Backbone and ligand atoms as CSV (ligand in chain L), in Angstrom:
chain,resi,resn,atom,element,x,y,z
A,1,MET,N,N,-7.587,40.042,-21.034
A,1,MET,CA,C,-6.220,39.460,-21.483
A,1,MET,C,C,-5.241,40.726,-21.707
A,2,SER,N,N,-4.177,40.435,-20.756
A,2,SER,CA,C,-3.362,41.449,-20.620
A,2,SER,C,C,-1.890,41.247,-21.380
A,3,ARG,N,N,-1.765,40.057,-22.016
A,3,ARG,CA,C,-0.443,39.680,-22.503
A,3,ARG,C,C,-0.006,40.732,-23.541
A,4,THR,N,N,1.420,40.892,-23.628
A,4,THR,CA,C,1.771,41.745,-24.589
A,4,THR,C,C,2.477,40.984,-25.674
A,5,ASN,N,N,2.613,39.734,-25.648
A,5,ASN,CA,C,3.080,39.014,-26.726
A,5,ASN,C,C,2.073,37.743,-26.955
A,6,PRO,N,N,1.866,37.445,-28.015
A,6,PRO,CA,C,0.815,36.408,-28.344
A,6,PRO,C,C,1.431,35.054,-28.087
A,7,ASN,N,N,0.567,34.036,-27.858
A,7,ASN,CA,C,1.082,32.646,-27.608
A,7,ASN,C,C,0.694,31.833,-29.048
A,8,ILE,N,N,1.574,31.154,-29.696
A,8,ILE,CA,C,1.566,30.462,-30.767
A,8,ILE,C,C,1.415,28.921,-30.561
A,9,LEU,N,N,0.574,28.333,-31.074
A,9,LEU,CA,C,0.556,26.732,-31.001
A,9,LEU,C,C,0.957,26.353,-32.386
A,10,ILE,N,N,1.997,25.359,-32.457
A,10,ILE,CA,C,2.310,24.800,-33.650
A,10,ILE,C,C,2.008,23.366,-33.484
A,11,THR,N,N,1.398,22.796,-34.409
A,11,THR,CA,C,0.557,21.514,-34.292
A,11,THR,C,C,0.860,20.743,-35.519
A,12,GLY,N,N,0.445,19.410,-35.552
A,12,GLY,CA,C,0.587,18.477,-36.789
A,12,GLY,C,C,1.019,17.413,-36.361
A,13,THR,N,N,0.926,16.396,-37.425
A,13,THR,CA,C,1.393,14.853,-37.267
A,13,THR,C,C,2.760,15.000,-36.789
A,14,PRO,N,N,3.263,13.870,-36.093
A,14,PRO,CA,C,4.702,13.795,-35.657
A,14,PRO,C,C,5.546,13.718,-37.289
A,15,GLY,N,N,6.471,14.370,-37.162
A,15,GLY,CA,C,7.386,14.552,-38.441
A,15,GLY,C,C,7.115,15.551,-39.215
A,16,VAL,N,N,6.149,16.452,-39.200
A,16,VAL,CA,C,5.855,17.438,-40.350
A,16,VAL,C,C,6.723,18.722,-40.134
A,17,GLY,N,N,7.288,18.852,-38.919
A,17,GLY,CA,C,8.152,19.900,-38.845
A,17,GLY,C,C,8.068,20.931,-37.681
A,18,LYS,N,N,7.375,20.298,-36.626
A,18,LYS,CA,C,7.005,21.328,-35.518
A,18,LYS,C,C,8.084,21.907,-34.852
A,19,THR,N,N,9.124,20.806,-34.491
A,19,THR,CA,C,10.107,21.427,-33.803
A,19,THR,C,C,11.099,22.133,-34.416
A,20,THR,N,N,11.408,21.986,-35.792
A,20,THR,CA,C,12.119,22.833,-36.637
A,20,THR,C,C,11.452,24.147,-36.813
A,21,HIS,N,N,10.122,24.084,-36.975
A,21,HIS,CA,C,9.841,25.547,-36.940
A,21,HIS,C,C,9.595,26.180,-35.754
A,22,ALA,N,N,9.211,25.601,-34.573
A,22,ALA,CA,C,9.079,26.204,-33.262
A,22,ALA,C,C,10.244,26.756,-32.765
A,23,GLU,N,N,11.470,25.964,-32.865
A,23,GLU,CA,C,12.628,26.413,-32.350
A,23,GLU,C,C,13.241,27.583,-33.199
A,24,GLN,N,N,12.962,27.611,-34.397
A,24,GLN,CA,C,13.646,28.787,-35.014
A,24,GLN,C,C,12.694,30.068,-34.973
A,25,LEU,N,N,11.376,29.794,-34.612
A,25,LEU,CA,C,10.387,30.996,-34.478
A,25,LEU,C,C,10.838,31.554,-33.191
A,26,ALA,N,N,10.857,30.600,-32.101
A,26,ALA,CA,C,11.157,31.070,-30.643
A,26,ALA,C,C,12.590,32.111,-30.685
A,27,ARG,N,N,13.443,31.458,-31.362
A,27,ARG,CA,C,14.737,32.039,-31.332
A,27,ARG,C,C,14.606,33.509,-31.996
A,28,THR,N,N,14.022,33.780,-33.154
A,28,THR,CA,C,13.930,34.999,-33.758
A,28,THR,C,C,12.929,35.861,-33.088
A,29,LEU,N,N,11.851,35.359,-32.628
A,29,LEU,CA,C,11.199,36.336,-31.781
A,29,LEU,C,C,11.529,36.541,-30.306
A,30,GLY,N,N,12.340,35.593,-29.875
A,30,GLY,CA,C,12.805,35.896,-28.364
A,30,GLY,C,C,11.562,35.416,-27.475
A,31,PHE,N,N,10.831,34.423,-28.019
A,31,PHE,CA,C,9.920,33.803,-27.287
A,31,PHE,C,C,10.609,32.472,-26.673
A,32,GLU,N,N,9.436,31.824,-25.952
A,32,GLU,CA,C,10.064,30.669,-25.292
A,32,GLU,C,C,9.375,29.412,-26.095
A,33,HIS,N,N,10.223,28.479,-26.382
A,33,HIS,CA,C,9.839,27.224,-27.075
A,33,HIS,C,C,9.330,26.289,-25.905
A,34,VAL,N,N,8.132,26.014,-26.098
A,34,VAL,CA,C,7.343,25.059,-25.045
A,34,VAL,C,C,7.080,23.777,-25.713
A,35,SER,N,N,8.207,22.881,-25.567
A,35,SER,CA,C,8.166,21.534,-26.325
A,35,SER,C,C,7.307,20.583,-25.316
A,36,VAL,N,N,6.022,20.403,-25.713
A,36,VAL,CA,C,5.171,19.734,-24.709
A,36,VAL,C,C,5.702,18.279,-24.384
A,37,ASN,N,N,6.222,17.714,-25.525
A,37,ASN,CA,C,6.608,16.168,-25.434
A,37,ASN,C,C,7.932,16.225,-24.342
A,38,GLN,N,N,8.627,17.255,-24.369
A,38,GLN,CA,C,9.870,17.162,-23.598
A,38,GLN,C,C,9.322,17.474,-22.117
A,39,ILE,N,N,8.399,18.482,-21.965
A,39,ILE,CA,C,7.952,18.591,-20.556
A,39,ILE,C,C,7.367,17.461,-19.933
A,40,VAL,N,N,6.220,16.760,-20.792
A,40,VAL,CA,C,5.688,15.643,-20.347
A,40,VAL,C,C,6.592,14.447,-19.853
A,41,LYS,N,N,7.721,14.247,-20.608
A,41,LYS,CA,C,8.720,13.461,-20.251
A,41,LYS,C,C,9.707,13.748,-19.037
A,42,ASP,N,N,10.041,15.038,-19.153
A,42,ASP,CA,C,11.033,15.495,-18.025
A,42,ASP,C,C,10.123,15.466,-16.583
A,43,GLU,N,N,8.935,15.948,-16.673
A,43,GLU,CA,C,8.130,16.291,-15.309
A,43,GLU,C,C,7.357,14.836,-15.092
A,44,GLY,N,N,7.479,13.946,-15.948
A,44,GLY,CA,C,6.643,12.695,-15.777
A,44,GLY,C,C,5.065,12.792,-15.751
A,45,PHE,N,N,4.640,13.815,-16.665
A,45,PHE,CA,C,3.099,14.077,-16.773
A,45,PHE,C,C,2.527,13.098,-17.654
A,46,HIS,N,N,2.858,11.843,-17.426
A,46,HIS,CA,C,2.140,10.727,-18.041
A,46,HIS,C,C,1.851,9.529,-17.444
A,47,GLU,N,N,1.041,8.600,-18.083
A,47,GLU,CA,C,0.863,7.378,-17.740
A,47,GLU,C,C,1.475,6.260,-18.292
A,48,GLY,N,N,2.800,6.436,-18.667
A,48,GLY,CA,C,3.539,5.371,-19.575
A,48,GLY,C,C,3.482,5.682,-20.941
A,49,LYS,N,N,3.996,4.717,-21.844
A,49,LYS,CA,C,4.116,4.918,-23.198
A,49,LYS,C,C,3.202,4.133,-23.765
A,50,ASP,N,N,2.433,4.634,-24.819
A,50,ASP,CA,C,1.909,3.809,-25.704
A,50,ASP,C,C,2.642,3.129,-26.556
A,51,GLU,N,N,3.181,1.897,-26.395
A,51,GLU,CA,C,4.275,1.414,-27.193
A,51,GLU,C,C,3.960,1.099,-28.758
A,52,GLU,N,N,2.854,0.825,-29.017
A,52,GLU,CA,C,2.417,0.784,-30.345
A,52,GLU,C,C,2.586,1.986,-31.225
A,53,LEU,N,N,2.159,3.127,-30.554
A,53,LEU,CA,C,2.139,4.377,-31.157
A,53,LEU,C,C,3.421,5.220,-30.952
A,54,GLY,N,N,4.100,4.884,-29.758
A,54,GLY,CA,C,5.371,5.491,-29.538
A,54,GLY,C,C,5.097,6.843,-28.994
A,55,SER,N,N,3.895,7.184,-28.302
A,55,SER,CA,C,3.866,8.447,-27.765
A,55,SER,C,C,3.280,8.322,-26.223
A,56,TRP,N,N,3.611,9.319,-25.415
A,56,TRP,CA,C,3.186,9.310,-24.217
A,56,TRP,C,C,1.708,9.308,-23.939
A,57,ILE,N,N,1.340,8.589,-22.899
A,57,ILE,CA,C,-0.287,8.846,-22.676
A,57,ILE,C,C,-0.093,9.923,-21.374
A,58,VAL,N,N,-0.447,11.078,-21.934
A,58,VAL,CA,C,-0.388,12.241,-21.495
A,58,VAL,C,C,-1.246,12.520,-20.197
A,59,ASP,N,N,-0.767,12.910,-18.963
A,59,ASP,CA,C,-1.710,13.140,-17.846
A,59,ASP,C,C,-2.041,14.833,-18.058
A,60,GLU,N,N,-2.962,15.017,-18.728
A,60,GLU,CA,C,-3.522,16.480,-19.141
A,60,GLU,C,C,-3.585,17.336,-17.956
A,61,ASP,N,N,-4.280,16.776,-16.893
A,61,ASP,CA,C,-4.520,17.704,-15.794
A,61,ASP,C,C,-3.184,18.394,-15.200
A,62,LYS,N,N,-2.018,17.407,-15.054
A,62,LYS,CA,C,-0.787,17.734,-14.505
A,62,LYS,C,C,-0.227,18.686,-15.373
A,63,LEU,N,N,-0.243,18.477,-16.792
A,63,LEU,CA,C,0.339,19.090,-17.671
A,63,LEU,C,C,-0.223,20.637,-17.746
A,64,LEU,N,N,-1.589,20.674,-17.609
A,64,LEU,CA,C,-2.115,22.024,-17.829
A,64,LEU,C,C,-1.892,22.886,-16.501
A,65,ASP,N,N,-1.962,22.162,-15.446
A,65,ASP,CA,C,-1.662,23.029,-14.120
A,65,ASP,C,C,-0.235,23.408,-14.312
A,66,HIS,N,N,0.694,22.647,-14.692
A,66,HIS,CA,C,1.913,23.137,-14.810
A,66,HIS,C,C,2.199,24.310,-15.708
A,67,LEU,N,N,1.560,24.399,-16.842
A,67,LEU,CA,C,1.610,25.440,-17.788
A,67,LEU,C,C,1.058,26.668,-17.319
A,68,GLU,N,N,-0.113,26.441,-16.699
A,68,GLU,CA,C,-0.875,27.482,-15.825
A,68,GLU,C,C,0.154,28.220,-14.992
A,69,SER,N,N,0.872,27.487,-14.226
A,69,SER,CA,C,1.681,28.037,-13.128
A,69,SER,C,C,2.631,28.772,-13.581
A,70,THR,N,N,3.115,28.625,-14.912
A,70,THR,CA,C,4.098,29.495,-15.490
A,70,THR,C,C,3.533,30.821,-16.052
A,71,ASN,N,N,2.289,30.967,-15.646
A,71,ASN,CA,C,1.620,32.330,-16.172
A,71,ASN,C,C,1.498,32.477,-17.692
A,72,ILE,N,N,1.375,31.309,-18.399
A,72,ILE,CA,C,1.342,31.298,-19.818
A,72,ILE,C,C,0.337,32.230,-20.320
A,73,SER,N,N,-0.784,32.276,-19.910
A,73,SER,CA,C,-1.892,33.031,-20.294
A,73,SER,C,C,-1.685,34.659,-19.964
A,74,GLU,N,N,-1.071,34.919,-19.014
A,74,GLU,CA,C,-0.723,36.241,-18.691
A,74,GLU,C,C,0.227,37.042,-19.378
A,75,THR,N,N,1.291,36.122,-19.455
A,75,THR,CA,C,2.605,36.877,-20.069
A,75,THR,C,C,2.710,36.568,-21.598
A,76,GLY,N,N,2.181,35.436,-22.146
A,76,GLY,CA,C,2.272,35.221,-23.561
A,76,GLY,C,C,3.834,35.027,-23.941
A,77,GLY,N,N,3.997,34.935,-25.271
A,77,GLY,CA,C,5.442,34.784,-25.586
A,77,GLY,C,C,5.891,33.614,-25.799
A,78,ARG,N,N,4.912,32.566,-25.890
A,78,ARG,CA,C,5.297,31.136,-26.132
A,78,ARG,C,C,4.943,30.722,-27.322
A,79,VAL,N,N,6.006,29.770,-27.857
A,79,VAL,CA,C,5.564,28.853,-29.225
A,79,VAL,C,C,5.367,27.505,-28.588
A,80,ILE,N,N,4.228,26.866,-28.489
A,80,ILE,CA,C,3.841,25.738,-28.048
A,80,ILE,C,C,3.944,24.687,-29.147
A,81,ASP,N,N,4.596,23.359,-28.997
A,81,ASP,CA,C,4.894,22.547,-30.028
A,81,ASP,C,C,4.244,21.256,-29.454
A,82,PHE,N,N,3.301,20.684,-30.170
A,82,PHE,CA,C,2.602,19.489,-29.705
A,82,PHE,C,C,1.741,19.013,-30.712
A,83,HIS,N,N,1.772,17.607,-30.756
A,83,HIS,CA,C,1.167,16.847,-31.858
A,83,HIS,C,C,-0.506,16.780,-31.588
A,84,ALA,N,N,-1.022,17.475,-30.657
A,84,ALA,CA,C,-2.386,17.398,-30.269
A,84,ALA,C,C,-2.688,18.998,-30.009
A,85,CYS,N,N,-4.036,19.219,-30.046
A,85,CYS,CA,C,-4.263,20.567,-29.707
A,85,CYS,C,C,-5.337,20.995,-29.061
A,86,ASP,N,N,-6.316,19.857,-28.863
A,86,ASP,CA,C,-7.827,20.142,-28.298
A,86,ASP,C,C,-7.420,20.237,-26.684
A,87,LEU,N,N,-6.490,20.127,-26.127
A,87,LEU,CA,C,-6.346,20.073,-24.804
A,87,LEU,C,C,-6.108,21.498,-24.028
A,88,PHE,N,N,-5.507,22.330,-24.936
A,88,PHE,CA,C,-5.074,23.693,-24.419
A,88,PHE,C,C,-6.602,24.865,-24.436
A,89,PRO,N,N,-6.763,25.437,-23.086
A,89,PRO,CA,C,-7.749,26.277,-23.306
A,89,PRO,C,C,-7.657,27.318,-24.349
A,90,GLU,N,N,-8.729,27.669,-24.944
A,90,GLU,CA,C,-8.836,28.525,-25.983
A,90,GLU,C,C,-8.131,29.956,-25.754
A,91,ARG,N,N,-8.532,30.331,-24.532
A,91,ARG,CA,C,-7.915,31.818,-24.136
A,91,ARG,C,C,-6.545,31.827,-23.956
A,92,TRP,N,N,-5.984,30.717,-24.019
A,92,TRP,CA,C,-4.527,30.697,-23.826
A,92,TRP,C,C,-3.672,31.097,-25.284
A,93,ILE,N,N,-4.590,30.641,-26.373
A,93,ILE,CA,C,-3.766,30.637,-27.670
A,93,ILE,C,C,-4.360,31.946,-28.550
A,94,ASP,N,N,-3.461,32.461,-29.417
A,94,ASP,CA,C,-3.756,33.550,-30.477
A,94,ASP,C,C,-3.632,33.127,-31.723
A,95,LEU,N,N,-2.862,32.029,-31.976
A,95,LEU,CA,C,-2.530,31.616,-33.273
A,95,LEU,C,C,-2.194,30.072,-33.275
A,96,VAL,N,N,-2.894,29.457,-34.130
A,96,VAL,CA,C,-2.625,27.729,-34.318
A,96,VAL,C,C,-2.164,27.687,-35.790
A,97,VAL,N,N,-0.866,27.231,-35.777
A,97,VAL,CA,C,-0.367,26.706,-37.101
A,97,VAL,C,C,-0.491,25.404,-37.277
A,98,VAL,N,N,-1.183,24.719,-38.258
A,98,VAL,CA,C,-1.156,23.364,-38.501
A,98,VAL,C,C,-0.204,23.033,-39.626
A,99,LEU,N,N,0.847,22.391,-39.295
A,99,LEU,CA,C,1.983,22.063,-40.533
A,99,LEU,C,C,1.514,20.893,-41.087
A,100,ARG,N,N,1.655,20.837,-42.510
A,100,ARG,CA,C,1.142,19.662,-43.346
A,100,ARG,C,C,2.239,19.305,-44.135
A,101,CYS,N,N,2.403,17.949,-44.511
A,101,CYS,CA,C,3.235,17.612,-45.740
A,101,CYS,C,C,2.832,16.402,-46.458
A,102,GLY,N,N,3.155,16.219,-47.677
A,102,GLY,CA,C,2.724,15.006,-48.455
A,102,GLY,C,C,3.021,13.747,-47.641
A,103,SER,N,N,2.239,12.654,-48.029
A,103,SER,CA,C,2.534,11.415,-47.412
A,103,SER,C,C,3.941,10.716,-47.632
A,104,SER,N,N,4.322,10.829,-48.788
A,104,SER,CA,C,5.714,10.263,-49.111
A,104,SER,C,C,6.891,11.025,-48.509
A,105,THR,N,N,6.603,12.375,-48.243
A,105,THR,CA,C,7.697,12.945,-47.448
A,105,THR,C,C,7.643,12.475,-45.999
A,106,LEU,N,N,6.439,12.564,-45.524
A,106,LEU,CA,C,6.225,12.145,-44.209
A,106,LEU,C,C,6.730,10.659,-43.989
A,107,TYR,N,N,6.426,10.009,-44.832
A,107,TYR,CA,C,6.874,8.354,-44.757
A,107,TYR,C,C,8.440,8.281,-44.698
A,108,ASP,N,N,9.152,9.110,-45.503
A,108,ASP,CA,C,10.751,9.068,-45.333
A,108,ASP,C,C,11.090,9.607,-44.016
A,109,ARG,N,N,10.427,10.794,-43.659
A,109,ARG,CA,C,10.940,11.487,-42.327
A,109,ARG,C,C,10.663,10.421,-41.016
A,110,LEU,N,N,9.514,9.803,-41.170
A,110,LEU,CA,C,9.216,8.880,-39.943
A,110,LEU,C,C,10.054,7.623,-40.170
A,111,SER,N,N,10.384,7.211,-41.217
A,111,SER,CA,C,11.144,5.989,-41.321
A,111,SER,C,C,12.491,6.321,-41.056
A,112,ALA,N,N,13.056,7.451,-41.248
A,112,ALA,CA,C,14.259,7.805,-40.870
A,112,ALA,C,C,14.432,7.983,-39.318
A,113,ARG,N,N,13.304,8.025,-38.775
A,113,ARG,CA,C,13.429,8.232,-37.278
A,113,ARG,C,C,13.268,6.801,-36.596
A,114,GLY,N,N,13.110,5.741,-37.382
A,114,GLY,CA,C,13.021,4.465,-37.078
A,114,GLY,C,C,11.638,4.102,-36.842
A,115,TYR,N,N,10.467,4.750,-37.366
A,115,TYR,CA,C,9.301,4.311,-37.010
A,115,TYR,C,C,8.822,3.259,-38.062
A,116,THR,N,N,8.159,2.113,-37.777
A,116,THR,CA,C,7.696,1.146,-38.643
A,116,THR,C,C,6.423,0.627,-38.236
A,117,GLY,N,N,5.865,-0.283,-39.052
A,117,GLY,CA,C,4.420,-1.044,-38.714
A,117,GLY,C,C,3.366,0.007,-38.428
A,118,LYS,N,N,2.619,-0.406,-37.571
A,118,LYS,CA,C,1.565,0.514,-37.178
A,118,LYS,C,C,1.793,1.908,-36.659
A,119,LYS,N,N,2.955,2.039,-35.970
A,119,LYS,CA,C,3.476,3.358,-35.569
A,119,LYS,C,C,3.450,4.476,-37.025
A,120,LEU,N,N,3.983,3.789,-37.704
A,120,LEU,CA,C,4.215,4.522,-39.128
A,120,LEU,C,C,3.014,4.728,-39.854
A,121,ASP,N,N,2.297,3.599,-40.012
A,121,ASP,CA,C,1.076,3.775,-40.830
A,121,ASP,C,C,-0.088,4.632,-40.218
A,122,GLU,N,N,-0.227,4.564,-38.699
A,122,GLU,CA,C,-1.200,5.350,-38.306
A,122,GLU,C,C,-1.066,6.991,-38.540
A,123,ASN,N,N,0.341,7.223,-38.312
A,123,ASN,CA,C,0.894,8.702,-38.549
A,123,ASN,C,C,0.385,9.129,-39.939
A,124,ILE,N,N,0.944,8.216,-40.904
A,124,ILE,CA,C,0.713,8.711,-42.282
A,124,ILE,C,C,-0.934,8.775,-42.587
A,125,ASP,N,N,-1.543,7.790,-41.838
A,125,ASP,CA,C,-3.052,7.925,-42.134
A,125,ASP,C,C,-3.520,9.224,-41.680
A,126,ALA,N,N,-3.115,9.446,-40.343
A,126,ALA,CA,C,-3.581,10.781,-39.728
A,126,ALA,C,C,-3.376,11.810,-40.482
A,127,GLU,N,N,-2.180,11.977,-41.217
A,127,GLU,CA,C,-1.796,13.147,-41.919
A,127,GLU,C,C,-2.668,13.128,-43.242
A,128,ILE,N,N,-2.850,12.035,-43.862
A,128,ILE,CA,C,-3.785,12.020,-45.240
A,128,ILE,C,C,-5.274,12.564,-44.857
A,129,MET,N,N,-5.566,12.031,-43.699
A,129,MET,CA,C,-7.031,12.396,-43.060
A,129,MET,C,C,-7.167,13.633,-42.609
A,130,GLN,N,N,-6.107,14.422,-42.531
A,130,GLN,CA,C,-5.969,15.982,-41.901
A,130,GLN,C,C,-6.676,15.776,-40.606
A,131,VAL,N,N,-6.320,14.821,-39.704
A,131,VAL,CA,C,-6.915,14.678,-38.381
A,131,VAL,C,C,-6.475,15.916,-37.513
A,132,LEU,N,N,-5.338,16.371,-37.624
A,132,LEU,CA,C,-4.981,17.509,-36.732
A,132,LEU,C,C,-5.679,18.866,-37.178
A,133,LEU,N,N,-5.572,18.944,-38.572
A,133,LEU,CA,C,-6.439,20.309,-38.837
A,133,LEU,C,C,-7.819,20.180,-38.657
A,134,ASP,N,N,-8.554,19.233,-38.741
A,134,ASP,CA,C,-9.781,19.056,-38.345
A,134,ASP,C,C,-9.878,19.386,-36.772
A,135,GLU,N,N,-9.032,18.817,-35.965
A,135,GLU,CA,C,-9.040,18.896,-34.611
A,135,GLU,C,C,-8.905,20.475,-34.110
A,136,ALA,N,N,-7.954,21.190,-34.899
A,136,ALA,CA,C,-7.776,22.515,-34.660
A,136,ALA,C,C,-8.880,23.277,-35.020
A,137,ARG,N,N,-9.682,23.072,-36.188
A,137,ARG,CA,C,-10.786,23.768,-36.563
A,137,ARG,C,C,-11.878,23.600,-35.627
A,138,GLU,N,N,-11.940,22.263,-35.029
A,138,GLU,CA,C,-13.015,22.260,-34.012
A,138,GLU,C,C,-12.807,22.933,-32.715
A,139,SER,N,N,-11.432,22.995,-32.343
A,139,SER,CA,C,-10.954,23.498,-30.946
A,139,SER,C,C,-10.875,24.957,-30.924
A,140,TYR,N,N,-10.694,25.688,-31.935
A,140,TYR,CA,C,-10.407,27.198,-31.912
A,140,TYR,C,C,-11.361,27.790,-33.051
A,141,ASP,N,N,-11.516,29.054,-32.813
A,141,ASP,CA,C,-11.992,29.950,-33.782
A,141,ASP,C,C,-11.207,29.728,-34.957
A,142,GLU,N,N,-12.084,29.454,-36.159
A,142,GLU,CA,C,-11.322,29.039,-37.503
A,142,GLU,C,C,-10.372,30.350,-37.966
A,143,GLN,N,N,-10.709,31.470,-37.490
A,143,GLN,CA,C,-9.956,32.491,-37.984
A,143,GLN,C,C,-8.569,32.647,-37.399
A,144,ILE,N,N,-8.272,31.912,-36.397
A,144,ILE,CA,C,-6.891,31.897,-35.838
A,144,ILE,C,C,-6.215,30.702,-36.452
A,145,VAL,N,N,-6.680,29.781,-37.012
A,145,VAL,CA,C,-6.063,28.490,-37.477
A,145,VAL,C,C,-5.653,28.632,-38.929
A,146,VAL,N,N,-4.379,28.460,-39.090
A,146,VAL,CA,C,-3.693,28.622,-40.385
A,146,VAL,C,C,-2.997,27.271,-40.656
A,147,GLU,N,N,-3.162,26.605,-41.897
A,147,GLU,CA,C,-2.450,25.507,-42.470
A,147,GLU,C,C,-1.496,25.871,-43.325
A,148,LEU,N,N,-0.151,25.494,-43.040
A,148,LEU,CA,C,0.880,25.768,-43.746
A,148,LEU,C,C,1.923,24.517,-44.145
A,149,MET,N,N,2.335,24.497,-45.416
A,149,MET,CA,C,3.042,23.355,-46.081
A,149,MET,C,C,4.407,23.406,-45.442
A,150,SER,N,N,5.001,22.275,-44.980
A,150,SER,CA,C,6.145,22.043,-44.673
A,150,SER,C,C,7.033,20.897,-45.242
A,151,GLU,N,N,7.119,21.040,-46.688
A,151,GLU,CA,C,7.803,19.963,-47.425
A,151,GLU,C,C,9.190,20.114,-47.526
A,152,GLY,N,N,9.515,21.336,-47.684
A,152,GLY,CA,C,11.259,21.687,-47.899
A,152,GLY,C,C,11.642,22.962,-47.121
A,153,PRO,N,N,12.934,23.304,-47.291
A,153,PRO,CA,C,13.606,24.134,-46.476
A,153,PRO,C,C,12.874,25.810,-46.999
A,154,ASP,N,N,12.535,25.872,-48.187
A,154,ASP,CA,C,11.845,27.228,-48.538
A,154,ASP,C,C,10.660,27.238,-47.935
A,155,ASP,N,N,9.881,26.194,-47.438
A,155,ASP,CA,C,8.659,26.406,-47.008
A,155,ASP,C,C,8.860,26.888,-45.387
A,156,VAL,N,N,9.946,26.320,-44.756
A,156,VAL,CA,C,10.291,26.828,-43.348
A,156,VAL,C,C,10.631,28.159,-43.455
A,157,GLU,N,N,11.342,28.554,-44.387
A,157,GLU,CA,C,11.608,30.211,-44.472
A,157,GLU,C,C,10.391,30.808,-44.660
A,158,GLY,N,N,9.553,30.548,-45.652
A,158,GLY,CA,C,8.349,31.302,-45.922
A,158,GLY,C,C,7.472,31.315,-44.673
A,159,ASN,N,N,7.277,30.037,-44.227
A,159,ASN,CA,C,6.247,29.972,-43.088
A,159,ASN,C,C,6.705,30.852,-41.822
A,160,LEU,N,N,8.109,30.878,-41.620
A,160,LEU,CA,C,8.431,31.879,-40.393
A,160,LEU,C,C,8.304,33.288,-40.656
A,161,GLU,N,N,8.602,33.597,-41.929
A,161,GLU,CA,C,8.402,34.866,-42.276
A,161,GLU,C,C,6.812,35.350,-42.058
A,162,ARG,N,N,6.004,34.539,-42.471
A,162,ARG,CA,C,4.681,34.768,-42.467
A,162,ARG,C,C,4.055,34.949,-41.019
A,163,VAL,N,N,4.726,34.035,-40.156
A,163,VAL,CA,C,4.303,34.146,-38.740
A,163,VAL,C,C,4.833,35.280,-38.058
A,164,GLU,N,N,6.212,35.592,-38.488
A,164,GLU,CA,C,6.811,36.876,-37.889
A,164,GLU,C,C,6.029,38.137,-38.248
A,165,ALA,N,N,5.421,38.144,-39.409
A,165,ALA,CA,C,4.645,39.358,-39.858
A,165,ALA,C,C,3.310,39.353,-39.104
A,166,TRP,N,N,2.693,38.265,-38.820
A,166,TRP,CA,C,1.597,38.241,-38.126
A,166,TRP,C,C,1.717,38.590,-36.819
A,167,VAL,N,N,2.969,38.286,-36.150
A,167,VAL,CA,C,3.244,38.714,-34.809
A,167,VAL,C,C,3.109,40.219,-34.695
A,168,GLU,N,N,3.884,40.912,-35.721
A,168,GLU,CA,C,4.141,42.239,-35.861
A,168,GLU,C,C,2.633,42.992,-35.669
A,169,GLY,N,N,1.717,42.419,-36.591
A,169,GLY,CA,C,0.442,42.985,-36.659
A,169,GLY,C,C,-0.183,42.850,-35.615
A,170,TRP,N,N,-0.264,41.552,-34.871
A,170,TRP,CA,C,-0.945,41.414,-33.497
A,170,TRP,C,C,-0.450,42.442,-32.639
A,171,LYS,N,N,0.788,42.706,-32.577
A,171,LYS,CA,C,1.384,43.689,-31.506
A,171,LYS,C,C,0.930,44.977,-31.884
A,172,ARG,N,N,0.848,45.377,-33.198
A,172,ARG,CA,C,0.413,46.720,-33.689
A,172,ARG,C,C,-1.107,46.880,-33.212
A,173,ASP,N,N,-1.893,45.950,-33.526
A,173,ASP,CA,C,-3.381,46.015,-33.052
A,173,ASP,C,C,-3.620,46.064,-31.401
A,174,ARG,N,N,-2.696,45.507,-30.729
A,174,ARG,CA,C,-2.798,45.413,-29.138
A,174,ARG,C,C,-2.357,46.954,-28.814
A,175,ASN,N,N,-1.431,47.699,-29.546
A,175,ASN,CA,C,-0.970,48.754,-28.918
A,175,ASN,C,C,-1.918,49.870,-29.284
A,176,ALA,N,N,-2.611,49.658,-30.560
A,176,ALA,CA,C,-3.599,50.472,-31.031
A,176,ALA,C,C,-4.859,50.633,-30.002
A,177,GLU,N,N,-5.084,49.283,-29.672
A,177,GLU,CA,C,-6.161,49.113,-28.702
A,177,GLU,C,C,-5.977,49.952,-27.437
A,178,GLY,N,N,-4.767,49.948,-26.918
A,178,GLY,CA,C,-4.343,50.318,-25.713
A,178,GLY,C,C,-4.092,51.824,-25.518
A,179,SER,N,N,-3.966,52.391,-26.916
A,179,SER,CA,C,-3.583,53.706,-26.873
A,179,SER,C,C,-4.903,54.741,-26.883
L,1,ADP,P1,P,8.201,17.190,-35.654
L,1,ADP,O1,O,8.435,18.209,-34.537
L,1,ADP,O2,O,6.660,17.748,-36.241
L,1,ADP,O3,O,8.098,15.740,-35.141
L,1,ADP,P2,P,10.532,17.841,-36.749
L,1,ADP,O4,O,10.754,19.286,-36.923
L,1,ADP,O5,O,11.282,17.030,-35.690
L,1,ADP,O6,O,9.190,17.373,-36.837
L,1,ADP,O7,O,11.062,17.210,-38.225
L,1,ADP,C1,C,11.272,15.975,-38.485
L,1,ADP,C2,C,12.341,15.701,-39.619
L,1,ADP,O8,O,12.016,16.517,-40.768
L,1,ADP,C3,C,13.697,16.448,-39.171
L,1,ADP,O9,O,14.739,15.647,-39.653
L,1,ADP,C4,C,13.478,17.848,-39.927
L,1,ADP,O10,O,14.821,18.301,-40.158
L,1,ADP,C5,C,12.888,17.340,-41.158
L,1,ADP,N1,N,11.910,18.346,-41.634
L,1,ADP,C6,C,10.901,19.027,-41.111
L,1,ADP,N2,N,10.358,19.960,-41.907
L,1,ADP,C7,C,11.073,20.035,-42.953
L,1,ADP,C8,C,11.047,20.974,-44.096
L,1,ADP,N3,N,10.067,21.923,-44.278
L,1,ADP,N4,N,12.251,20.950,-45.076
L,1,ADP,C9,C,13.079,19.992,-44.869
L,1,ADP,N5,N,13.141,19.045,-43.826
L,1,ADP,C10,C,12.266,19.111,-42.937
């Protein structure tokens, strides 16, 4: 693996704060924010929408081929933002951040987004059952998976500082290996 910058995956239930974190992190680090939902939508890498859950039925082969064609593995420097994590090859990812928040916070955020009924309930249940955290731990080496709270603005600030420090360490280790 030759990349000089790491690839960071930010995952979690819809509404936990992935976009908020990924946008700021990418800006600060000078990395590319890979908003997977946006790509799926813009490029049509889907087989329609699951109307009940409000999410795209993703054509994973097309999505992964597209990302591969951007040399994601070789060049690194991506902040990938998606509400699933088991589809990306392990060799692409250096750090997995699973964002978490309390169910009442998530309820308020998703209600504000217009989610109701099954769409709202299933996402709240998924957060309570830590579905994404388990998926991340099953899909990647547990040592690269970190769980971070995203309840308020102070959390965002602290989380970003923590990930930025991790990136510095990653680069230091790489340079030391290469020298
Ligand atoms: P996701 O990308 O995971 O769906 P967003 O980043 O779009 O989540 O956040 C959903 C909403 O919650 C937005 O209005 C955002 O401003 C708010 N939000 C997310 N995380 C926090 C946080 N830690 N503190 C305050 N507001 C937050």
